[in-house]
PLY file of the C-alpha trace (Angstrom):
ply
format ascii 1.0
element vertex 439
property float x
property float y
property float z
element edge 438
property int vertex1
property int vertex2
end_header
-54.43 -0.12 16.00
-57.70 0.05 14.57
-58.30 3.43 15.72
-55.05 4.73 14.65
-54.18 7.42 12.46
-52.39 6.58 9.83
-51.13 10.55 8.90
-49.56 10.36 12.15
-47.77 7.47 11.44
-46.83 9.16 8.42
-45.70 11.95 10.18
-43.86 10.10 12.87
-41.92 8.06 10.24
-39.17 10.96 9.06
-38.85 11.64 13.12
-38.05 7.81 14.22
-35.33 7.60 11.25
-34.15 10.47 12.44
-33.43 9.58 16.04
-32.01 5.93 14.91
-29.45 7.60 13.09
-28.33 10.13 15.61
-28.52 7.08 18.50
-26.17 5.49 15.55
-24.09 8.53 15.49
-23.94 8.53 19.56
-23.02 4.81 19.25
-20.08 5.52 16.97
-18.83 8.84 19.17
-18.58 6.07 22.05
-16.97 2.86 19.95
-14.01 1.33 21.36
-11.28 0.47 19.08
-9.21 -2.52 19.22
-5.62 -2.96 17.70
-6.74 -4.35 14.82
-9.97 -1.90 14.22
-7.61 0.83 14.33
-5.30 -0.85 11.74
-8.26 -1.71 9.61
-9.60 1.81 9.65
-6.01 3.05 8.72
-5.78 1.01 5.89
-8.81 1.82 4.51
-8.66 5.73 5.13
-5.15 5.67 3.42
-4.54 7.74 0.08
-2.80 5.37 -1.19
-5.49 2.90 -1.31
-6.64 4.63 -4.43
-3.89 3.39 -6.24
-4.80 -0.23 -6.40
-8.11 0.30 -8.41
-6.00 3.00 -10.63
-3.36 -0.14 -11.09
-5.97 -2.06 -12.12
-7.91 0.04 -14.69
-4.33 0.76 -16.39
-3.60 -2.89 -16.62
-6.87 -3.89 -18.12
-6.28 -0.89 -20.76
-2.86 -2.16 -21.49
-4.03 -5.83 -22.07
-6.73 -4.47 -24.22
-4.53 -2.59 -26.70
-2.66 -5.91 -26.84
-5.14 -7.73 -27.64
-6.67 -5.21 -30.69
-3.48 -5.55 -31.89
-4.41 -8.56 -33.40
-7.29 -6.83 -35.57
-6.80 -6.10 -38.96
-4.92 -2.63 -39.90
-6.79 -0.65 -42.20
-5.30 2.04 -44.02
-6.90 3.99 -46.79
-5.07 7.11 -49.02
-5.10 9.15 -52.05
-2.18 9.31 -54.50
-1.54 11.96 -57.30
1.74 12.18 -58.99
3.50 13.91 -61.78
6.58 11.93 -63.18
8.92 13.32 -65.89
9.81 9.85 -67.16
7.42 7.06 -67.63
7.97 3.81 -69.35
7.57 3.48 -72.77
7.40 1.15 -75.47
10.40 0.73 -77.99
10.70 2.71 -80.90
11.07 0.15 -83.27
7.99 -1.56 -81.51
5.83 1.39 -81.46
6.85 1.99 -85.21
5.30 -1.51 -85.85
2.34 -1.18 -83.61
1.50 2.08 -85.78
1.56 0.39 -88.96
-0.45 -2.03 -87.99
-2.97 0.68 -86.87
-2.69 0.20 -82.90
-2.13 3.29 -81.15
-0.07 3.29 -78.58
0.07 6.17 -76.25
2.50 5.12 -73.81
2.06 5.10 -69.80
0.43 9.07 -68.92
3.18 11.37 -66.56
0.34 12.15 -64.92
-0.64 9.17 -62.60
-3.30 9.00 -59.44
-5.15 6.33 -57.41
-7.30 5.77 -54.13
-6.77 3.04 -52.33
-6.98 0.93 -49.18
-4.36 -1.08 -47.73
-4.96 -4.26 -45.21
-2.32 -5.99 -43.05
-3.26 -9.14 -40.48
-1.07 -10.45 -38.05
-0.59 -14.28 -38.36
1.99 -15.10 -36.07
4.40 -12.73 -34.22
6.94 -15.14 -31.93
4.78 -14.88 -29.60
5.94 -11.16 -28.71
1.87 -10.48 -27.95
1.81 -13.30 -25.28
5.50 -12.16 -23.81
3.85 -8.70 -23.57
0.59 -9.58 -21.73
2.56 -11.96 -19.16
4.81 -8.64 -18.46
1.61 -6.22 -18.31
0.11 -9.31 -15.71
3.35 -9.39 -14.22
4.05 -5.72 -13.67
0.65 -4.79 -12.58
0.81 -7.69 -9.48
4.43 -6.08 -8.73
2.84 -2.73 -8.61
0.46 -4.12 -6.14
3.24 -6.28 -4.14
5.14 -2.86 -3.80
1.82 -0.97 -2.75
0.84 -3.66 0.02
4.55 -3.42 1.01
3.98 0.65 1.57
0.43 -0.40 3.28
1.89 -2.48 5.73
4.45 -0.29 6.95
1.28 1.65 8.01
0.23 -1.07 10.69
3.46 -0.88 12.16
2.70 3.33 12.80
-0.41 2.43 13.59
0.83 0.10 16.28
3.17 2.15 17.40
0.76 5.01 17.99
-1.95 2.44 19.61
0.41 1.19 22.53
1.63 5.00 23.07
-1.80 6.21 23.95
-2.26 3.38 26.04
0.57 3.68 27.76
-0.15 7.50 28.30
-3.21 6.58 29.62
-2.28 3.65 32.48
0.75 6.98 33.30
-2.16 9.03 33.83
-4.77 6.27 35.86
-1.13 5.66 37.97
-0.79 9.38 38.54
-4.16 9.81 39.93
-3.94 7.22 42.39
-0.42 8.76 43.42
-2.32 11.96 43.90
-4.77 10.36 45.84
-2.71 9.31 48.11
-1.23 12.42 48.27
-3.85 14.26 48.75
-4.82 12.02 51.83
-1.63 12.76 53.11
-2.10 16.70 52.64
-5.26 16.12 54.58
-3.45 14.24 57.48
-0.70 16.77 57.96
-2.71 19.89 58.20
-4.61 17.71 60.76
-1.18 16.96 62.41
-0.02 20.65 61.99
-3.11 21.95 63.64
-2.34 19.36 66.33
1.04 20.61 66.48
2.20 17.21 65.65
4.01 18.30 62.49
5.84 21.24 60.93
4.50 23.31 57.92
7.96 22.34 56.10
6.51 19.00 56.16
3.64 19.78 54.87
4.75 22.24 52.05
7.01 19.25 51.01
3.90 16.99 50.36
2.26 19.44 48.88
4.88 20.53 46.23
5.08 16.82 45.35
0.97 16.61 44.70
2.05 19.81 42.45
4.50 17.59 40.50
2.28 14.69 40.20
-0.87 17.31 38.63
2.26 18.64 36.28
2.82 14.57 34.81
-0.86 14.00 34.38
-1.11 17.31 32.31
2.02 16.30 30.23
0.66 12.76 30.10
-3.21 14.52 29.19
-1.05 16.55 26.49
0.84 13.76 24.90
-2.23 11.46 25.00
-4.22 14.43 22.92
-1.24 14.57 20.53
-1.05 10.75 19.32
-4.93 10.58 19.04
-4.61 13.78 17.06
-2.08 11.60 14.60
-4.07 8.57 15.42
-7.59 10.28 13.83
-5.57 11.12 10.87
-4.92 7.73 9.98
-8.08 6.08 11.09
-10.27 9.04 9.50
-12.00 9.28 13.32
-12.68 12.44 15.17
-9.78 12.32 18.08
-12.16 13.34 20.75
-14.10 9.98 19.96
-11.00 7.58 19.86
-11.94 5.18 23.06
-8.67 2.04 22.88
-9.71 -1.28 23.81
-6.68 -2.81 26.08
-5.76 -6.01 23.96
-5.42 -9.31 25.93
-1.86 -10.78 26.07
-1.84 -12.49 22.57
-0.40 -15.66 21.64
2.45 -16.08 19.86
3.01 -17.01 16.55
3.08 -20.88 15.90
6.36 -20.84 13.57
8.96 -18.30 13.02
8.36 -18.50 8.98
7.89 -14.94 7.37
5.33 -14.11 5.50
5.75 -10.45 4.68
4.77 -9.11 1.43
8.58 -8.09 0.75
8.89 -11.82 0.03
5.76 -11.70 -2.14
7.41 -8.54 -3.86
11.05 -10.37 -4.41
9.04 -13.41 -6.25
7.45 -10.84 -8.43
10.25 -9.22 -9.47
12.11 -11.90 -10.57
8.78 -13.13 -12.47
8.85 -9.98 -14.52
12.35 -10.50 -14.80
11.71 -13.82 -16.48
8.76 -12.60 -18.59
10.99 -9.48 -20.13
13.69 -12.46 -20.85
11.05 -14.48 -22.85
9.90 -11.12 -24.84
13.62 -10.66 -25.77
13.55 -14.20 -27.26
10.26 -13.51 -29.37
12.54 -11.09 -31.25
15.05 -13.92 -32.69
11.78 -15.62 -34.24
10.20 -14.17 -37.69
6.74 -12.88 -38.03
4.21 -13.46 -40.82
1.62 -11.76 -41.80
-1.40 -11.45 -44.50
-1.46 -8.07 -46.60
-3.66 -6.75 -49.20
-3.62 -3.45 -51.41
-6.89 -2.57 -53.55
-6.97 0.93 -55.28
-8.77 2.49 -57.94
-6.94 4.63 -60.64
-4.21 4.52 -62.98
-2.10 3.03 -64.20
-3.46 -0.47 -63.43
-1.29 -3.28 -62.29
-1.67 -4.28 -66.22
1.12 -1.68 -67.29
0.52 -2.55 -71.14
-3.57 -1.95 -70.85
-2.76 1.02 -69.29
-0.51 1.71 -72.10
-3.13 1.65 -74.61
-5.88 3.52 -72.25
-5.57 5.55 -69.83
-8.59 4.85 -68.16
-8.87 4.22 -64.76
-9.31 0.68 -63.35
-9.68 -1.41 -59.78
-6.74 -3.17 -58.71
-6.21 -5.91 -56.29
-3.11 -7.34 -54.52
-2.81 -9.68 -51.76
-0.68 -12.40 -50.31
1.81 -13.60 -47.15
4.80 -11.56 -45.86
7.39 -13.31 -43.54
9.84 -11.21 -41.88
13.03 -12.06 -39.88
15.14 -9.27 -38.21
18.26 -10.99 -37.23
19.78 -7.40 -35.35
18.72 -9.42 -32.16
21.12 -12.19 -32.81
23.97 -9.95 -31.93
22.63 -8.58 -28.32
21.15 -11.57 -27.23
23.85 -13.29 -25.43
24.23 -9.72 -23.76
20.60 -9.71 -22.88
20.67 -13.18 -21.16
23.72 -11.85 -18.90
21.61 -9.05 -18.19
18.63 -10.96 -16.94
20.78 -13.66 -15.04
22.81 -10.66 -13.44
18.81 -9.14 -12.50
17.89 -12.42 -10.74
21.30 -12.59 -8.74
20.56 -8.88 -7.85
16.97 -9.67 -6.46
18.16 -12.81 -4.81
20.50 -11.45 -3.01
18.42 -8.63 -1.85
15.67 -11.16 -0.43
18.79 -13.12 1.27
19.90 -9.48 2.92
15.94 -8.85 3.94
15.53 -12.70 5.61
18.64 -12.38 7.38
17.38 -9.04 8.75
14.37 -10.45 9.33
15.66 -13.46 11.39
18.00 -11.38 13.51
15.34 -9.54 14.27
12.93 -12.43 15.41
15.49 -13.70 17.71
15.88 -10.45 19.10
11.86 -10.03 19.91
11.54 -13.67 20.75
14.28 -13.33 23.63
12.72 -9.87 25.01
9.57 -11.33 25.05
10.53 -14.29 27.20
12.79 -12.02 29.23
9.68 -9.56 30.05
7.51 -12.40 30.90
10.40 -13.49 33.50
10.37 -9.58 34.82
6.01 -9.27 35.20
6.51 -12.19 37.30
8.27 -10.32 40.10
6.03 -6.84 39.62
3.12 -7.82 41.51
5.11 -9.13 44.60
7.20 -5.62 44.26
3.89 -3.51 44.17
2.71 -5.56 47.03
5.91 -4.76 49.07
6.36 -0.79 48.13
2.66 -0.87 49.74
3.03 -2.04 52.60
6.54 0.27 52.90
4.26 2.97 52.35
1.63 2.48 54.74
4.14 1.94 57.29
5.88 4.83 56.30
2.24 6.77 56.71
2.09 5.21 60.30
5.24 5.86 61.44
4.49 9.85 60.16
1.90 10.25 62.49
4.14 8.76 65.40
6.40 11.26 64.81
9.03 8.67 63.95
9.81 9.88 60.38
9.67 13.39 58.35
7.43 13.76 55.27
10.80 13.29 53.17
11.18 9.63 53.72
7.66 9.11 53.24
8.06 11.22 50.01
10.11 8.25 48.97
8.19 5.61 50.00
5.43 7.16 47.97
7.56 7.90 44.64
8.95 4.24 45.02
5.54 2.42 45.38
4.31 4.87 42.31
7.69 3.90 40.31
6.81 0.39 40.72
3.01 0.46 39.40
4.12 2.63 36.40
6.82 0.04 35.75
4.63 -2.91 35.92
2.27 -0.86 33.82
4.91 -0.61 31.08
5.90 -3.83 31.48
2.87 -5.36 30.63
2.48 -3.22 27.59
6.01 -3.43 26.27
5.36 -6.89 26.11
2.22 -6.62 24.54
3.79 -4.57 22.03
6.93 -7.30 21.39
4.21 -9.50 20.74
2.68 -7.82 18.34
6.37 -6.59 16.66
7.02 -9.67 16.36
3.84 -10.82 14.46
4.73 -7.92 12.34
8.04 -8.83 11.85
6.47 -12.22 10.37
3.51 -11.01 9.48
1.48 -13.49 11.40
0 1
1 2
2 3
3 4
4 5
5 6
6 7
7 8
8 9
9 10
10 11
11 12
12 13
13 14
14 15
15 16
16 17
17 18
18 19
19 20
20 21
21 22
22 23
23 24
24 25
25 26
26 27
27 28
28 29
29 30
30 31
31 32
32 33
33 34
34 35
35 36
36 37
37 38
38 39
39 40
40 41
41 42
42 43
43 44
44 45
45 46
46 47
47 48
48 49
49 50
50 51
51 52
52 53
53 54
54 55
55 56
56 57
57 58
58 59
59 60
60 61
61 62
62 63
63 64
64 65
65 66
66 67
67 68
68 69
69 70
70 71
71 72
72 73
73 74
74 75
75 76
76 77
77 78
78 79
79 80
80 81
81 82
82 83
83 84
84 85
85 86
86 87
87 88
88 89
89 90
90 91
91 92
92 93
93 94
94 95
95 96
96 97
97 98
98 99
99 100
100 101
101 102
102 103
103 104
104 105
105 106
106 107
107 108
108 109
109 110
110 111
111 112
112 113
113 114
114 115
115 116
116 117
117 118
118 119
119 120
120 121
121 122
122 123
123 124
124 125
125 126
126 127
127 128
128 129
129 130
130 131
131 132
132 133
133 134
134 135
135 136
136 137
137 138
138 139
139 140
140 141
141 142
142 143
143 144
144 145
145 146
146 147
147 148
148 149
149 150
150 151
151 152
152 153
153 154
154 155
155 156
156 157
157 158
158 159
159 160
160 161
161 162
162 163
163 164
164 165
165 166
166 167
167 168
168 169
169 170
170 171
171 172
172 173
173 174
174 175
175 176
176 177
177 178
178 179
179 180
180 181
181 182
182 183
183 184
184 185
185 186
186 187
187 188
188 189
189 190
190 191
191 192
192 193
193 194
194 195
195 196
196 197
197 198
198 199
199 200
200 201
201 202
202 203
203 204
204 205
205 206
206 207
207 208
208 209
209 210
210 211
211 212
212 213
213 214
214 215
215 216
216 217
217 218
218 219
219 220
220 221
221 222
222 223
223 224
224 225
225 226
226 227
227 228
228 229
229 230
230 231
231 232
232 233
233 234
234 235
235 236
236 237
237 238
238 239
239 240
240 241
241 242
242 243
243 244
244 245
245 246
246 247
247 248
248 249
249 250
250 251
251 252
252 253
253 254
254 255
255 256
256 257
257 258
258 259
259 260
260 261
261 262
262 263
263 264
264 265
265 266
266 267
267 268
268 269
269 270
270 271
271 272
272 273
273 274
274 275
275 276
276 277
277 278
278 279
279 280
280 281
281 282
282 283
283 284
284 285
285 286
286 287
287 288
288 289
289 290
290 291
291 292
292 293
293 294
294 295
295 296
296 297
297 298
298 299
299 300
300 301
301 302
302 303
303 304
304 305
305 306
306 307
307 308
308 309
309 310
310 311
311 312
312 313
313 314
314 315
315 316
316 317
317 318
318 319
319 320
320 321
321 322
322 323
323 324
324 325
325 326
326 327
327 328
328 329
329 330
330 331
331 332
332 333
333 334
334 335
335 336
336 337
337 338
338 339
339 340
340 341
341 342
342 343
343 344
344 345
345 346
346 347
347 348
348 349
349 350
350 351
351 352
352 353
353 354
354 355
355 356
356 357
357 358
358 359
359 360
360 361
361 362
362 363
363 364
364 365
365 366
366 367
367 368
368 369
369 370
370 371
371 372
372 373
373 374
374 375
375 376
376 377
377 378
378 379
379 380
380 381
381 382
382 383
383 384
384 385
385 386
386 387
387 388
388 389
389 390
390 391
391 392
392 393
393 394
394 395
395 396
396 397
397 398
398 399
399 400
400 401
401 402
402 403
403 404
404 405
405 406
406 407
407 408
408 409
409 410
410 411
411 412
412 413
413 414
414 415
415 416
416 417
417 418
418 419
419 420
420 421
421 422
422 423
423 424
424 425
425 426
426 427
427 428
428 429
429 430
430 431
431 432
432 433
433 434
434 435
435 436
436 437
437 438
């Protein structure tokens, strides 16, 4: 190490980094995905996920606008008017003032001012608080609605996951059957050369071998299509998708539903109540402070403005109480609409729970039925294999023909495919039940 050249290390360092990144990329290409991995990646990759952040940002802006509504309102203005009539002194009083040597010109018909108006809300009847509650509730409501849409993605991805597994198993089982048929083709060719078999027997088995090849090609095409769709969901290349067979999952501990739709119903009720509270605030008075300051002519002191026409600074401030009683006319109808909306939401929730309970009962029964069926599948496969081996021996001894052998091979292949289908179906039904309950 003491004799090592540091320049060589500097040159090799980028190469080491590139090699490490390359090895990592190879690891990603060969990464195996579980069902939960697919769902997680699909949710992170789904375009709708962007709306969550947009919803949060919009709510923050709306809340900021409401908070700023409590800041003082300031407006500046410039005003100039010409009037044909202005307040003036009575003739008798003007004559008396003239005799005293006091000139009273009266108000001028040209009037102008430069001013600032300031208003500050002191009490708004709770309207701003009610609006903040509505915005927060609407934000949560939109988020819950997005979660419901996102939850539907889970079901689509799981269906694709199990469809790919099923097709892969069909390919694997057909490959086993193909190997079996190929060995019988080789056997029949040997028997044909020895004169113990007919060409038609060989042709029949070879035709069945080609049929199995077609089934493999069809299943491979289906897998390719499913993987292309799944790749769009999870943001991976179709050729890099390798799925892991899930172990049989545990049944949900309870039948209590925790679906996002239930949270959506609760937030709809909360939004309905928040809207009703905002309506109630319109029944209360509003109290505010105001101030007006202007520099111009005439001033607040009209008498002084009649004596001279000099510009003056003027200030007016006070408290204003306003009460709009129009809301009392419509409050009863608004209250009825609130109750009807709440009843509507409760009815939708009850219908959802009813359908969910029906689906839960159906899926639970299907799972129990599949478990009973699967117990006999291995025994059926073993018996079908024994029958097929006996048929192969009988074919060699000339007891049966190729048609009978093909029937036995098809029966064994069907038994294996059925067993695989039952296992995948059981897993899928368990995941469907968990999806129904969100557990």
